N, C-alpha and C positions, 0 to 999 in steps of 0.2 A: 504493500499500499504506499502510496506517495505522500510525502509531507509538503507537496508543492504548494498547496493552499495556505500554508502557514508561513511561507517565506516569499520574498520578492523574486520575480522571475530573473533569470540570469540575463545580464546585459551583454550585448555583442561587444567584444573588445577589439575587433579588427577595424581599422588599423591601429595598433597600439605603438606609440613611440618606444624605442628601445633605449635603455640607459646607455650612456656614452660608451662604456667599455664593451658592452655587448654589441652596439652598432659598429664599433671599430673591428671587433672579431668577425662579424658578419661581412663587413666590406672586405676584410683581408681574406676571409675564406672564399668568398665569391671570386675575387681576383685570382686567388691561387688555384681555384677549381675551374680553370679555363673560362673565366669571366662568366660564371654561372649567373642566371637570373635570380635576384634576391628573393622574389616571391616564390619561386619554385623551391629553393633551398628551405625557406620557412615552412612551405606546405609539407615537404617531405619530412622535415624535422618534427613537425607537429603530428603527423600521421604515425611516425615511428614511436614517439613518446606516448601518444594516446593508446596505441596498440599494446605497447609494453605494460603500461599501467593497468589496463583493463584485463590482460592476461594474468597478471600478478594478483589482482583483487577481484574475485568473482562477484562479491557483493557490490562493488563499485560498477562493475560491468552491468549488472542488473539495473541499478539506478540509471546509468548512462543510456541503456536501451529504452527505458521508460521515458526519460527526458527527451531523448532524440525523437521518439515517436510523437510526443506532445508537440515539440517544436516543428516537426515535419507537417503535422496537421494544421498548426497555426499558420504556417507559411504556404501551405498548398493553395493553389488557385484553381478556380473552376473555369474550365474552357468550354465555351459553347461550340458544339459541332452541329452544323446545319447541312441538310442535303442540298446538293447543287440544284438551283432552280434553272432547269433547261427549257422551260416553257416560255420564258420571257427574256431570252438572251438578246444581247445587242450584238450585231455582226461586227467583227473586227477586220478592217481592211487588210488583205493579204493573208488571212487565215481562213482555212476551210472549216466549216462547221463540223463539230464532232457528232458521230452518230452512235 
């Protein structure tokens, strides 16, 4: 059971400024790593860290999955899909009508 209702929702931290020494380390690493894109290095590091922590702590993994499910539902968008209206089409010059 989640205690989500009793606490404030997590805030998005991206993009978060890095402390000076960490920013220097990131800049130096990216330059040394064949001028790697900083965003990609950060994404890979986060994925690695999150995976390692969740594998090490099954209870945290359960909370993570619950939170992720809730966040996914909140951010989900409804996309309206309509059938193509072929009875009232406007001809396009140079294009043959579809049959």
